[in-house]
Residue frames as a rotation matrix with the C-alpha (Angstrom) as fourth column:
MET 1
0.027 -0.087 -0.996 -19.62
0.915 -0.400 0.060 -18.98
-0.403 -0.912 0.069 19.46
THR 2
0.347 0.190 0.918 -20.59
0.596 -0.801 -0.059 -15.35
0.724 0.568 -0.391 18.88
LEU 3
-0.432 -0.536 -0.725 -18.55
0.879 -0.429 -0.206 -12.56
-0.200 -0.727 0.657 20.48
ILE 4
0.497 0.578 0.648 -20.10
0.596 -0.769 0.229 -9.21
0.631 0.272 -0.726 21.16
LEU 5
-0.651 -0.744 0.149 -18.96
0.432 -0.525 -0.733 -5.96
0.624 -0.413 0.664 22.95
ARG 6
0.571 0.716 -0.402 -20.36
0.775 -0.308 0.552 -4.44
0.271 -0.626 -0.731 26.17
SER 7
-0.386 -0.833 0.396 -19.27
0.754 -0.532 -0.384 -0.98
0.531 0.151 0.834 26.66
ALA 8
0.499 0.429 -0.753 -19.30
0.757 -0.639 0.137 2.44
-0.423 -0.638 -0.644 28.58
ILE 9
0.033 -0.440 0.898 -18.59
0.658 -0.667 -0.351 5.82
0.753 0.602 0.267 27.20
LEU 10
0.346 -0.022 -0.938 -17.33
0.730 -0.621 0.284 8.75
-0.589 -0.783 -0.199 29.28
ASN 11
-0.095 -0.374 0.923 -16.96
0.814 -0.563 -0.144 12.11
0.574 0.737 0.358 27.52
ASP 12
0.457 0.053 -0.888 -15.68
0.771 -0.522 0.365 14.96
-0.444 -0.851 -0.279 29.58
ILE 13
0.923 -0.046 0.383 -14.91
0.192 -0.807 -0.559 18.57
0.335 0.589 -0.735 28.64
GLY 14
-0.023 -0.978 -0.207 -11.80
0.833 0.095 -0.545 18.68
0.552 -0.185 0.813 30.81
LEU 15
0.208 0.108 -0.972 -10.66
0.885 -0.443 0.140 21.51
-0.415 -0.890 -0.188 33.10
VAL 16
-0.615 -0.533 -0.581 -9.56
0.217 -0.823 0.525 24.19
-0.758 0.197 0.622 30.51
ARG 17
-0.915 0.212 0.343 -11.66
0.323 -0.125 0.938 23.90
0.242 0.969 0.046 27.31
THR 18
-0.629 0.769 -0.112 -14.95
-0.485 -0.500 -0.717 25.74
-0.608 -0.397 0.688 27.10
ASN 19
0.412 0.778 -0.474 -16.36
-0.904 0.281 -0.323 23.38
-0.118 0.562 0.819 24.47
ASN 20
-0.019 -0.257 0.966 -16.20
-0.259 0.935 0.243 19.60
-0.966 -0.246 -0.084 23.73
GLU 21
0.086 -0.026 -0.996 -14.96
-0.970 -0.230 -0.078 18.54
-0.227 0.973 -0.045 20.32
ASP 22
-0.917 -0.376 0.136 -14.88
-0.368 0.926 0.081 14.83
-0.156 0.025 -0.987 20.99
SER 23
0.276 0.946 -0.170 -17.56
-0.959 0.283 0.018 12.34
0.065 0.158 0.985 19.84
ALA 24
-0.842 -0.477 0.252 -17.83
-0.500 0.865 -0.035 8.63
-0.201 -0.156 -0.967 20.52
LEU 25
0.224 0.834 -0.504 -19.95
-0.882 0.393 0.258 5.61
0.414 0.387 0.824 19.63
ALA 26
-0.790 -0.453 0.414 -20.39
-0.581 0.769 -0.266 2.21
-0.198 -0.450 -0.871 21.23
GLY 27
0.337 0.917 -0.212 -22.55
-0.926 0.363 0.098 -0.64
0.167 0.164 0.972 19.98
GLU 28
0.809 0.066 0.585 -22.42
-0.299 0.902 0.312 -4.45
-0.507 -0.427 0.749 20.14
ARG 29
0.556 -0.581 0.594 -19.93
0.776 0.619 -0.121 -4.70
-0.297 0.528 0.796 17.35
LEU 30
0.186 -0.447 0.875 -18.78
0.731 -0.532 -0.427 -1.20
0.656 0.719 0.228 16.64
LEU 31
0.509 -0.152 -0.847 -16.79
0.685 -0.525 0.505 1.33
-0.522 -0.837 -0.163 18.74
ALA 32
0.088 -0.533 0.842 -15.34
0.802 -0.463 -0.377 4.68
0.591 0.708 0.387 17.75
VAL 33
0.302 -0.158 -0.940 -13.70
0.604 -0.731 0.317 7.85
-0.737 -0.664 -0.125 19.14
ALA 34
0.191 -0.315 0.930 -13.35
0.844 -0.431 -0.320 11.03
0.501 0.846 0.183 17.10
ASP 35
0.096 -0.247 -0.964 -11.47
0.767 -0.599 0.230 14.10
-0.634 -0.762 0.132 18.31
GLY 36
0.697 0.345 0.628 -12.39
0.704 -0.492 -0.512 17.25
0.132 0.800 -0.586 16.41
MET 37
-0.258 -0.774 -0.579 -9.96
0.735 -0.546 0.402 20.03
-0.627 -0.321 0.709 15.52
GLY 38
-0.440 0.102 0.892 -10.24
0.777 -0.454 0.436 23.37
0.450 0.885 0.121 14.01
GLY 39
-0.999 0.029 0.036 -11.61
-0.045 -0.824 -0.564 25.52
0.013 -0.565 0.825 16.84
LEU 40
-0.436 0.891 -0.125 -15.10
0.417 0.077 -0.906 26.38
-0.798 -0.447 -0.405 17.94
PRO 41
0.243 0.489 0.838 -17.43
-0.668 0.711 -0.221 25.12
-0.703 -0.506 0.500 16.67
ALA 42
0.246 -0.152 -0.957 -15.71
-0.924 0.263 -0.279 23.53
0.295 0.953 -0.075 13.57
GLY 43
-0.750 -0.648 -0.130 -14.10
-0.569 0.732 -0.374 20.63
0.338 -0.207 -0.918 15.45
GLU 44
-0.457 0.686 0.566 -17.39
-0.311 0.473 -0.824 19.60
-0.833 -0.553 -0.003 16.99
VAL 45
0.382 0.708 -0.593 -18.91
-0.780 -0.096 -0.618 19.64
-0.495 0.699 0.516 13.53
ALA 46
-0.072 -0.534 -0.842 -16.25
-0.867 0.450 -0.212 17.38
0.493 0.715 -0.496 11.98
SER 47
-0.924 -0.263 0.277 -16.27
-0.374 0.772 -0.514 14.73
-0.079 -0.578 -0.812 14.84
GLU 48
-0.261 0.944 0.202 -20.04
-0.380 0.092 -0.921 14.62
-0.887 -0.317 0.335 14.71
ILE 49
0.268 0.247 -0.931 -20.04
-0.958 -0.036 -0.286 14.15
-0.104 0.968 0.227 11.01
VAL 50
-0.475 -0.639 -0.606 -17.86
-0.679 0.704 -0.210 11.04
0.561 0.311 -0.767 11.17
ILE 51
-0.907 0.216 0.361 -19.67
-0.198 0.540 -0.818 9.52
-0.371 -0.814 -0.447 14.21
ARG 52
-0.071 0.991 -0.114 -22.96
-0.642 -0.132 -0.755 10.04
-0.763 0.020 0.646 12.51
ILE 53
0.084 -0.054 -0.995 -21.92
-0.939 0.330 -0.097 8.14
0.334 0.942 -0.023 9.46
LEU 54
-0.838 -0.507 -0.201 -20.70
-0.356 0.788 -0.502 5.39
0.413 -0.349 -0.841 11.63
ASP 55
-0.697 0.626 0.351 -23.98
-0.376 0.098 -0.921 5.30
-0.611 -0.774 0.167 13.54
GLU 56
0.305 0.781 -0.545 -25.83
-0.891 0.031 -0.454 4.66
-0.337 0.624 0.705 10.27
LEU 57
-0.399 -0.560 -0.727 -23.57
-0.844 0.535 0.051 1.79
0.360 0.633 -0.685 9.36
ILE 58
0.854 0.496 0.158 -24.87
-0.521 0.821 0.234 -1.84
-0.013 -0.282 0.959 9.46
PRO 59
0.011 -0.976 0.219 -21.75
-0.868 0.099 0.486 -3.56
-0.496 -0.195 -0.846 10.67
PRO 60
0.350 0.005 -0.937 -20.62
-0.718 0.644 -0.264 -6.31
0.602 0.765 0.229 8.20
THR 61
0.841 0.046 0.538 -19.94
-0.426 0.668 0.610 -9.79
-0.332 -0.742 0.582 9.56
THR 62
0.729 -0.670 0.138 -16.73
0.684 0.717 -0.133 -10.57
-0.009 0.191 0.981 7.76
PRO 63
0.209 -0.720 -0.662 -13.39
0.557 -0.469 0.686 -8.96
-0.804 -0.512 0.303 8.19
ASP 64
-0.722 -0.427 0.544 -12.82
0.682 -0.311 0.662 -7.99
-0.114 0.849 0.516 4.50
ALA 65
0.019 0.835 0.549 -16.33
0.715 -0.396 0.577 -6.38
0.699 0.382 -0.605 4.39
ALA 66
0.680 0.144 -0.719 -15.67
0.687 -0.469 0.555 -4.64
-0.257 -0.872 -0.418 7.63
ALA 67
-0.309 -0.866 -0.394 -12.41
0.561 -0.500 0.660 -3.14
-0.768 -0.018 0.640 6.49
GLU 68
-0.665 0.120 0.738 -14.15
0.691 -0.276 0.668 -2.05
0.283 0.954 0.101 3.23
ALA 69
0.402 0.913 0.066 -16.97
0.774 -0.378 0.509 -0.44
0.489 -0.154 -0.858 5.17
LEU 70
0.485 -0.331 -0.809 -14.61
0.613 -0.531 0.585 1.54
-0.623 -0.780 -0.054 7.41
ARG 71
-0.689 -0.661 0.298 -12.76
0.634 -0.350 0.690 2.72
-0.352 0.664 0.660 4.32
ALA 72
-0.303 0.710 0.635 -15.99
0.746 -0.238 0.622 3.85
0.593 0.663 -0.457 2.91
VAL 73
0.608 0.560 -0.563 -16.99
0.794 -0.406 0.453 5.66
0.025 -0.722 -0.691 6.09
VAL 74
-0.033 -0.726 -0.687 -13.81
0.533 -0.595 0.602 7.70
-0.846 -0.346 0.406 6.08
SER 75
-0.778 -0.213 0.591 -14.20
0.628 -0.226 0.745 8.52
-0.025 0.951 0.310 2.42
THR 76
0.051 0.930 0.365 -17.69
0.801 -0.257 0.541 9.68
0.597 0.264 -0.757 2.98
ALA 77
0.548 0.001 -0.836 -16.74
0.684 -0.576 0.447 11.78
-0.482 -0.817 -0.317 6.07
ASN 78
-0.518 -0.831 -0.202 -14.04
0.538 -0.500 0.679 13.44
-0.665 0.243 0.706 4.04
GLN 79
-0.629 0.408 0.662 -16.63
0.629 -0.233 0.742 14.33
0.457 0.883 -0.110 1.34
ARG 80
0.476 0.873 -0.109 -19.08
0.751 -0.338 0.568 15.68
0.459 -0.352 -0.816 3.82
ILE 81
0.292 -0.437 -0.851 -16.42
0.669 -0.542 0.508 17.73
-0.683 -0.718 0.134 5.72
HIS 82
-0.755 -0.538 0.374 -15.29
0.612 -0.375 0.696 19.15
-0.234 0.755 0.612 2.33
ALA 83
-0.244 0.762 0.599 -18.81
0.636 -0.340 0.692 20.21
0.732 0.550 -0.402 1.57
ALA 84
0.599 0.508 -0.619 -19.26
0.800 -0.354 0.484 21.78
0.027 -0.785 -0.619 5.01
ILE 85
-0.221 -0.750 -0.623 -16.21
0.596 -0.610 0.523 23.85
-0.772 -0.256 0.582 4.53
ALA 86
-0.788 -0.051 0.613 -17.33
0.590 -0.348 0.729 24.94
0.176 0.936 0.304 1.10
ALA 87
0.242 0.956 0.166 -20.69
0.733 -0.292 0.615 25.98
0.636 -0.027 -0.771 2.61
ASP 88
0.996 0.086 0.025 -18.91
0.047 -0.747 0.664 28.01
0.076 -0.660 -0.748 5.31
PRO 89
0.442 -0.887 0.130 -15.36
0.137 -0.077 -0.988 29.06
0.886 0.455 0.087 4.65
ALA 90
0.262 -0.268 0.927 -14.98
-0.862 -0.497 0.100 30.02
0.434 -0.825 -0.362 8.29
ARG 91
0.856 0.121 0.502 -14.72
-0.348 0.853 0.388 26.23
-0.382 -0.507 0.773 8.88
ASP 92
0.660 -0.625 -0.417 -11.55
-0.290 0.300 -0.909 25.88
0.693 0.721 0.017 6.79
GLY 93
-0.409 -0.907 0.098 -9.05
-0.571 0.171 -0.803 23.72
0.711 -0.385 -0.588 8.46
MET 94
0.140 0.497 0.857 -11.57
-0.950 0.310 -0.025 21.72
-0.278 -0.811 0.515 10.50
GLY 95
-0.094 -0.160 -0.983 -11.16
-0.468 0.878 -0.098 18.03
0.879 0.451 -0.158 10.75
THR 96
0.618 0.345 0.707 -11.19
-0.783 0.345 0.517 15.10
-0.065 -0.873 0.483 13.10
THR 97
-0.770 -0.636 0.048 -9.18
-0.638 0.770 -0.016 12.08
-0.026 -0.043 -0.999 14.17
LEU 98
0.516 0.848 -0.119 -10.99
-0.821 0.529 0.216 8.69
0.247 -0.014 0.969 14.00
THR 99
-0.825 -0.564 -0.038 -10.27
-0.552 0.819 -0.156 5.46
0.119 -0.108 -0.987 15.63
ALA 100
0.232 0.971 -0.051 -12.94
-0.972 0.233 0.023 2.89
0.034 0.044 0.998 14.91
ALA 101
-0.871 -0.421 0.251 -13.07
-0.450 0.890 -0.067 -0.83
-0.196 -0.172 -0.966 15.87
LEU 102
0.194 0.922 -0.334 -15.54
-0.978 0.208 0.007 -3.25
0.076 0.326 0.942 14.25
LEU 103
-0.551 -0.292 0.782 -15.93
-0.532 0.845 -0.060 -6.87
-0.643 -0.449 -0.620 15.43
ALA 104
0.226 0.529 -0.818 -16.53
-0.962 0.253 -0.102 -9.32
0.153 0.810 0.566 12.67
GLY 105
0.630 0.052 -0.775 -16.88
0.094 0.985 0.142 -12.82
0.771 -0.162 0.616 14.11
ASP 106
0.718 -0.472 -0.512 -13.78
0.624 0.110 0.774 -13.14
-0.309 -0.875 0.373 16.28
GLN 107
-0.267 -0.848 0.458 -11.75
0.946 -0.321 -0.042 -10.57
0.182 0.422 0.888 14.20
LEU 108
0.456 0.311 -0.834 -11.47
0.557 -0.831 -0.005 -7.01
-0.694 -0.462 -0.552 15.34
VAL 109
0.049 -0.442 0.896 -10.92
0.937 -0.289 -0.194 -4.59
0.345 0.849 0.400 12.40
LEU 110
0.171 -0.132 -0.976 -9.36
0.620 -0.756 0.210 -1.30
-0.766 -0.641 -0.047 13.26
ALA 111
0.271 -0.059 0.961 -9.42
0.838 -0.477 -0.266 1.94
0.474 0.877 -0.080 11.23
GLN 112
0.327 -0.209 -0.921 -7.43
0.755 -0.529 0.388 4.86
-0.568 -0.823 -0.015 12.32
VAL 113
0.171 -0.345 0.923 -6.60
0.650 -0.665 -0.369 8.40
0.741 0.663 0.110 11.25
GLY 114
0.383 0.007 0.924 -4.84
-0.440 -0.878 0.189 10.65
0.812 -0.479 -0.333 13.71
ASP 115
-0.622 -0.781 0.050 -3.87
-0.305 0.183 -0.934 10.14
0.721 -0.596 -0.353 17.30
SER 116
0.284 0.653 0.702 -6.90
-0.959 0.189 0.212 8.78
0.006 -0.734 0.680 19.12
ARG 117
-0.640 -0.761 -0.106 -5.85
-0.749 0.649 -0.137 5.44
0.173 -0.008 -0.985 20.38
CYS 118
0.668 0.713 -0.214 -7.05
-0.576 0.678 0.457 1.86
0.470 -0.182 0.864 20.83
TYR 119
-0.525 -0.781 0.340 -5.48
-0.838 0.403 -0.369 -0.35
0.151 -0.478 -0.865 23.56
LEU 120
0.372 0.539 -0.755 -6.03
-0.307 0.839 0.448 -3.95
0.876 0.066 0.478 24.40
LEU 121
-0.245 -0.338 0.909 -5.89
-0.968 0.146 -0.206 -5.42
-0.063 -0.930 -0.363 27.89
ARG 122
0.659 0.342 -0.669 -5.46
-0.399 0.914 0.074 -9.23
0.637 0.218 0.739 27.69
ASP 123
0.582 -0.338 -0.740 -4.34
0.615 0.778 0.129 -11.32
0.532 -0.530 0.661 30.63
GLY 124
0.724 -0.209 -0.657 -3.40
0.507 -0.484 0.713 -8.27
-0.467 -0.850 -0.245 32.61
ARG 125
-0.409 -0.907 0.103 -1.07
0.690 -0.233 0.686 -7.00
-0.598 0.351 0.721 29.83
LEU 126
0.603 0.604 -0.522 -1.78
0.120 -0.715 -0.689 -3.65
-0.789 0.353 -0.503 27.97
SER 127
-0.463 -0.675 0.575 -0.90
0.719 0.093 0.689 -3.27
-0.518 0.732 0.442 24.32
GLN 128
-0.135 0.336 -0.932 -1.35
-0.339 -0.900 -0.275 -0.22
-0.931 0.279 0.235 22.14
LEU 129
0.102 0.215 0.971 -3.00
0.635 0.737 -0.230 -1.40
-0.766 0.640 -0.061 18.91
THR 130
0.857 0.244 0.454 -2.70
0.512 -0.499 -0.699 1.88
0.056 0.831 -0.553 16.95
ARG 131
-0.350 -0.937 -0.013 0.16
0.929 -0.349 0.125 4.13
-0.122 0.032 0.992 15.90
ASP 132
0.319 0.422 -0.849 -0.27
0.383 -0.876 -0.292 7.87
-0.867 -0.232 -0.441 16.40
ASP 133
0.283 -0.191 0.940 -0.28
0.883 -0.331 -0.333 9.97
0.375 0.924 0.075 13.18
THR 134
0.960 0.003 -0.281 1.77
0.147 -0.859 0.491 12.72
-0.240 -0.512 -0.825 14.93
PHE 135
0.653 -0.749 0.112 4.99
-0.439 -0.495 -0.750 14.68
0.617 0.440 -0.652 14.45
VAL 136
0.080 -0.617 0.783 6.55
-0.979 0.099 0.179 13.26
-0.188 -0.781 -0.596 17.71
GLN 137
0.613 0.100 0.784 5.70
-0.155 0.988 -0.005 9.67
-0.775 -0.118 0.621 16.84
ALA 138
0.940 -0.337 0.056 7.59
0.112 0.148 -0.983 10.10
0.323 0.930 0.177 13.54
LEU 139
0.291 -0.838 0.462 10.53
-0.774 -0.491 -0.401 11.35
0.563 -0.241 -0.791 15.61
VAL 140
0.231 -0.185 0.955 10.25
-0.774 0.560 0.296 8.37
-0.590 -0.807 -0.014 17.79
ASP 141
0.889 0.178 0.422 10.14
0.113 0.808 -0.579 6.02
-0.444 0.562 0.698 14.87
GLN 142
0.688 -0.713 0.134 13.41
-0.068 -0.247 -0.967 7.72
0.722 0.656 -0.218 13.54
GLY 143
0.356 -0.574 -0.737 15.01
0.846 0.533 -0.008 7.25
0.398 -0.621 0.675 16.92
ALA 144
-0.363 -0.450 0.816 15.27
0.230 -0.892 -0.390 11.03
0.903 0.046 0.427 17.47
LEU 145
-0.226 0.364 0.904 13.03
-0.907 -0.418 -0.058 11.01
0.356 -0.832 0.424 20.62
THR 146
-0.981 0.077 -0.177 12.23
0.143 0.904 -0.402 8.37
0.129 -0.420 -0.898 23.24
PRO 147
-0.195 0.980 -0.027 8.60
0.630 0.146 0.762 7.63
0.752 0.131 -0.647 23.95
ASP 148
0.143 0.218 -0.966 8.92
0.935 -0.348 0.060 9.54
-0.323 -0.912 -0.253 27.34
GLN 149
-0.784 -0.426 -0.451 10.48
0.274 -0.890 0.366 12.61
-0.557 0.163 0.814 25.62
ALA 150
-0.811 0.493 0.316 7.59
0.261 -0.180 0.948 12.46
0.524 0.851 0.018 23.06
ARG 151
-0.002 0.812 -0.584 5.09
0.951 0.181 0.249 12.52
0.308 -0.555 -0.773 25.90
HIS 152
0.217 -0.094 -0.972 6.53
0.688 -0.691 0.221 15.90
-0.692 -0.716 -0.086 27.17
HIS 153
-0.664 -0.552 0.505 7.34
0.738 -0.375 0.561 17.40
-0.120 0.745 0.656 23.77
PRO 154
-0.571 0.465 -0.676 5.71
-0.120 -0.862 -0.492 20.86
-0.812 -0.199 0.549 23.19
GLN 155
-0.396 0.421 -0.816 4.50
-0.918 -0.212 0.336 19.65
-0.031 0.882 0.470 19.83
ARG 156
-0.930 -0.040 0.365 3.10
-0.126 0.969 -0.213 16.35
-0.345 -0.245 -0.906 20.96
SER 157
-0.092 0.986 0.138 -0.38
0.214 0.154 -0.965 17.21
-0.973 -0.059 -0.225 19.81
LEU 158
-0.177 -0.088 -0.980 0.68
-0.797 -0.571 0.195 18.04
-0.577 0.816 0.031 16.24
VAL 159
0.254 0.427 0.868 -1.26
0.060 0.888 -0.455 15.63
-0.965 0.168 0.200 14.03
THR 160
-0.700 -0.589 -0.404 0.16
-0.363 -0.194 0.911 14.76
-0.615 0.785 -0.078 10.70
ARG 161
-0.872 0.484 -0.069 -3.09
0.090 0.298 0.950 13.09
0.481 0.822 -0.304 9.29
ALA 162
-0.679 0.733 -0.043 -6.83
-0.078 -0.129 -0.989 13.73
-0.730 -0.668 0.145 9.91
VAL 163
-0.281 0.697 0.660 -10.15
0.954 0.275 0.117 13.36
-0.100 0.663 -0.742 8.36
GLN 164
-0.297 -0.111 -0.949 -10.16
0.353 -0.936 -0.001 16.78
-0.887 -0.335 0.317 7.06
GLY 165
0.509 0.691 -0.514 -11.90
-0.241 -0.459 -0.855 16.93
-0.827 0.559 -0.067 3.70
SER 166
0.038 -0.509 -0.860 -9.17
-0.998 0.021 -0.056 15.50
0.047 0.861 -0.507 1.49
ASP 167
0.743 0.236 -0.627 -8.50
-0.318 0.948 -0.020 11.82
0.589 0.214 0.779 0.51
ALA 168
-0.317 -0.766 0.560 -6.95
-0.905 0.067 -0.421 10.41
0.285 -0.640 -0.714 3.63
PRO 169
0.357 0.461 -0.812 -7.61
-0.258 0.884 0.389 6.58
0.898 0.070 0.435 3.73
PRO 170
0.732 -0.016 0.681 -7.49
-0.679 0.064 0.731 5.08
-0.055 -0.998 0.037 7.19
THR 171
-0.590 -0.784 -0.195 -4.65
-0.704 0.617 -0.352 2.73
0.396 -0.070 -0.915 8.52
LEU 172
0.510 0.834 -0.211 -6.26
-0.733 0.550 0.401 -0.63
0.450 -0.051 0.891 8.83
GLY 173
-0.707 -0.705 0.052 -5.40
-0.647 0.615 -0.452 -3.59
0.287 -0.353 -0.891 11.09
VAL 174
0.370 0.827 -0.423 -6.96
-0.532 0.562 0.633 -6.90
0.761 -0.010 0.648 12.06
LEU 175
-0.686 -0.591 0.425 -6.69
-0.676 0.303 -0.671 -8.74
0.268 -0.748 -0.607 15.38
THR 176
-0.224 0.567 -0.792 -8.17
0.248 0.820 0.517 -12.10
0.943 -0.081 -0.324 16.63
MET 177
-0.267 0.206 0.941 -10.21
-0.824 -0.555 -0.112 -11.38
0.499 -0.806 0.318 19.74
VAL 178
-0.543 0.152 -0.826 -11.10
0.315 0.948 -0.033 -13.74
0.778 -0.278 -0.563 22.66
ALA 179
0.618 0.786 0.032 -13.76
0.223 -0.214 0.951 -13.59
0.754 -0.580 -0.308 25.43
GLY 180
0.604 -0.345 -0.719 -12.30
0.753 -0.050 0.657 -11.65
-0.263 -0.937 0.229 28.40
ASP 181
-0.450 -0.736 0.505 -10.45
0.853 -0.522 -0.001 -9.13
0.265 0.430 0.863 26.32
ARG 182
0.477 0.594 -0.647 -10.95
0.660 -0.729 -0.183 -5.50
-0.580 -0.340 -0.740 27.24
LEU 183
-0.190 -0.410 0.892 -10.58
0.903 -0.431 -0.005 -2.63
0.386 0.804 0.452 24.81
LEU 184
0.158 0.122 -0.980 -10.02
0.507 -0.861 -0.025 1.08
-0.847 -0.493 -0.198 25.51
LEU 185
-0.017 -0.195 0.981 -10.57
0.896 -0.439 -0.072 3.69
0.444 0.877 0.182 22.76
CYS 186
0.386 0.121 -0.914 -9.64
0.717 -0.663 0.215 7.19
-0.581 -0.738 -0.343 23.85
SER 187
0.875 -0.124 0.469 -8.87
0.221 -0.758 -0.614 10.63
0.431 0.641 -0.635 22.67
ASP 188
-0.036 -0.999 0.004 -5.47
0.516 -0.022 -0.856 12.19
0.856 -0.029 0.516 23.34
GLY 189
0.239 0.295 0.925 -6.98
-0.611 -0.695 0.379 14.08
0.755 -0.656 0.014 26.27
LEU 190
0.955 0.043 0.294 -6.32
-0.261 0.597 0.759 10.81
-0.143 -0.801 0.581 28.23
SER 191
0.772 -0.630 0.090 -3.24
0.636 0.761 -0.129 9.23
0.013 0.157 0.988 26.53
ASP 192
0.304 -0.626 0.718 -1.21
0.194 -0.698 -0.690 12.52
0.933 0.349 -0.091 26.40
TYR 193
-0.021 -0.269 0.963 -1.38
-0.707 -0.677 -0.204 12.87
0.707 -0.685 -0.177 30.15
VAL 194
0.571 0.219 0.791 -1.89
-0.731 0.573 0.369 9.50
-0.373 -0.789 0.488 31.76
PRO 195
-0.429 -0.897 -0.105 0.98
-0.860 0.370 0.352 7.03
-0.276 0.241 -0.930 31.44
ASP 196
-0.083 0.386 -0.919 0.29
-0.677 0.654 0.336 3.78
0.731 0.650 0.207 29.79
GLU 197
-0.742 -0.283 -0.607 1.22
0.205 0.767 -0.608 1.76
0.638 -0.576 -0.511 32.88
THR 198
-0.869 0.493 0.040 -1.35
-0.216 -0.306 -0.927 3.71
-0.444 -0.815 0.373 34.87
ILE 199
-0.119 0.834 -0.539 -4.02
-0.992 -0.078 0.098 3.21
0.039 0.546 0.837 32.23
GLY 200
-0.242 0.004 -0.970 -3.29
-0.329 0.941 0.086 -0.53
0.913 0.339 -0.226 32.19
ALA 201
-0.970 -0.080 -0.228 -3.44
0.191 0.327 -0.925 -0.81
0.149 -0.941 -0.302 36.06
THR 202
-0.601 0.799 -0.032 -6.77
-0.644 -0.507 -0.572 1.07
-0.473 -0.323 0.820 36.02
LEU 203
-0.018 0.562 -0.827 -8.23
-0.866 0.405 0.294 -1.19
0.500 0.721 0.479 33.31
SER 204
-0.511 -0.241 -0.825 -7.12
0.039 0.953 -0.302 -4.25
0.859 -0.186 -0.477 35.36
LEU 205
-0.996 -0.072 -0.045 -8.38
0.050 -0.076 -0.996 -2.97
0.069 -0.995 0.079 38.64
HIS 206
-0.512 0.847 -0.143 -11.94
-0.624 -0.481 -0.616 -1.85
-0.591 -0.226 0.774 37.81
ALA 207
-0.795 0.285 0.536 -14.15
0.497 0.813 0.304 -4.65
-0.349 0.507 -0.788 36.50
ASP 208
0.317 0.944 -0.090 -17.09
0.689 -0.294 -0.663 -2.28
-0.652 0.149 -0.744 36.20
ARG 209
-0.199 -0.381 0.903 -16.72
0.957 -0.273 0.095 -0.44
0.211 0.883 0.419 32.97
GLN 210
0.628 0.449 0.635 -18.51
0.328 -0.893 0.308 2.76
0.706 0.015 -0.708 34.15
GLN 211
0.927 -0.316 -0.204 -16.36
0.103 -0.309 0.945 2.99
-0.362 -0.897 -0.254 37.30
CYS 212
0.056 -0.923 0.381 -13.24
0.832 0.254 0.494 2.29
-0.552 0.289 0.782 35.23
GLY 213
0.083 0.024 0.996 -14.10
0.820 -0.570 -0.055 5.10
0.567 0.821 -0.067 32.82
GLU 214
0.879 0.300 0.371 -14.73
0.080 -0.858 0.507 7.53
0.470 -0.416 -0.778 35.66
GLN 215
0.700 -0.697 -0.155 -11.39
0.367 0.164 0.916 6.65
-0.613 -0.698 0.371 37.16
LEU 216
-0.050 -0.739 0.672 -9.58
0.976 0.106 0.189 7.24
-0.211 0.665 0.716 34.00
VAL 217
0.419 0.390 0.820 -11.28
0.496 -0.855 0.153 10.65
0.760 0.343 -0.552 33.62
LYS 218
0.996 -0.008 -0.083 -10.23
0.072 -0.439 0.896 11.40
-0.043 -0.898 -0.437 37.20
LEU 219
0.252 -0.961 0.112 -6.61
0.755 0.268 0.599 10.53
-0.606 -0.066 0.793 36.41
ALA 220
-0.126 -0.265 0.956 -6.74
0.871 -0.491 -0.022 12.92
0.475 0.830 0.293 33.49
HIS 221
0.783 0.455 0.424 -8.18
0.220 -0.841 0.495 15.63
0.581 -0.294 -0.759 35.70
GLN 222
0.823 -0.477 -0.309 -5.43
0.340 -0.023 0.940 15.07
-0.456 -0.879 0.143 38.24
ALA 223
-0.112 -0.896 0.431 -2.92
0.924 0.066 0.377 15.55
-0.366 0.440 0.820 35.39
GLY 224
-0.698 -0.072 -0.713 -4.50
0.020 -0.996 0.081 18.97
-0.716 0.043 0.697 34.64
ALA 225
-0.105 0.763 0.638 -6.95
0.831 0.420 -0.364 17.83
-0.546 0.492 -0.678 31.83
PRO 226
-0.571 -0.123 -0.812 -6.18
-0.123 -0.965 0.232 20.61
-0.812 0.233 0.536 29.48
ASP 227
-0.799 0.320 -0.508 -8.07
-0.504 0.103 0.857 18.85
0.327 0.942 0.079 26.61
ASN 228
0.393 0.915 0.089 -11.42
-0.912 0.377 0.161 17.01
0.114 -0.144 0.983 26.36
VAL 229
-0.784 -0.513 0.351 -11.21
-0.578 0.808 -0.111 13.43
-0.227 -0.290 -0.930 27.63
THR 230
0.433 0.849 -0.302 -13.22
-0.900 0.427 -0.090 10.69
0.052 0.311 0.949 25.95
VAL 231
-0.759 -0.584 0.289 -12.94
-0.599 0.800 0.041 7.00
-0.255 -0.142 -0.956 26.82
VAL 232
0.459 0.809 -0.367 -14.74
-0.830 0.538 0.149 3.98
0.317 0.236 0.918 25.59
ILE 233
-0.593 -0.556 0.583 -14.21
-0.744 0.655 -0.132 0.83
-0.308 -0.512 -0.802 27.68
SER 234
0.407 0.714 -0.569 -15.48
-0.876 0.483 -0.021 -2.37
0.260 0.507 0.822 25.98
ASP 235
-0.324 -0.366 0.872 -15.44
-0.597 0.794 0.112 -5.95
-0.734 -0.485 -0.476 27.18
VAL 236
-0.439 0.111 -0.891 -15.39
-0.746 0.508 0.431 -8.83
0.501 0.854 -0.140 24.69
ILE 237
-0.457 0.335 0.824 -18.05
-0.591 0.578 -0.562 -11.45
-0.665 -0.744 -0.066 25.79
VAL 238
-0.965 0.235 0.117 -19.82
0.258 0.770 0.584 -14.48
0.047 0.594 -0.803 24.45
ALA 239
-0.591 0.798 0.119 -23.34
-0.744 -0.596 0.303 -13.49
0.313 0.091 0.945 23.39
């Protein structure tokens, strides 16, 4: 039995920003969301660099090889971002988050730097598969903030790790997938403003991936959508 991914991407500028620094990718076995930072146009450059490298990747078919490939992608992206900054010092400080998911057999290999998230909907239950590299998440881990307080904290978007031109290896994880699973990769333009329970209900309600993505973007708009909003909705199916 061979598992593959069927996906829809929605990439929205939001209601406040004048440029879109998010980039995304969705193939039969590889998904990714990158949320650029560093201001116009540097954030766009950084997120496009990492997605372009991923787009050139021939996805490995074993979990170990997939993990090594994703590590190499992040390393190469850091090198290219470093070179881009050296070529134009005005880009100093640019970087990007990255959350990538590579399906190798029935194993999903996750690589993450920053606060773009991957969620799993299985049997109607939503689980967050990634841990945010943020200041407020560290406070939650220490017991200094509740998750709800973190959601409304003024420094909730302060990222503590990014693909930014220095050696920042990704956090890696592996999970066994089954047909019928649904994945959501998203930038913080969704997850910072739409509660997890609403995200889970929306993923459960809308079987059509495109309609589901449109509804998630609409919910972000209703919350004010001060940031770019990118979602990748992907269903695990038998090829």
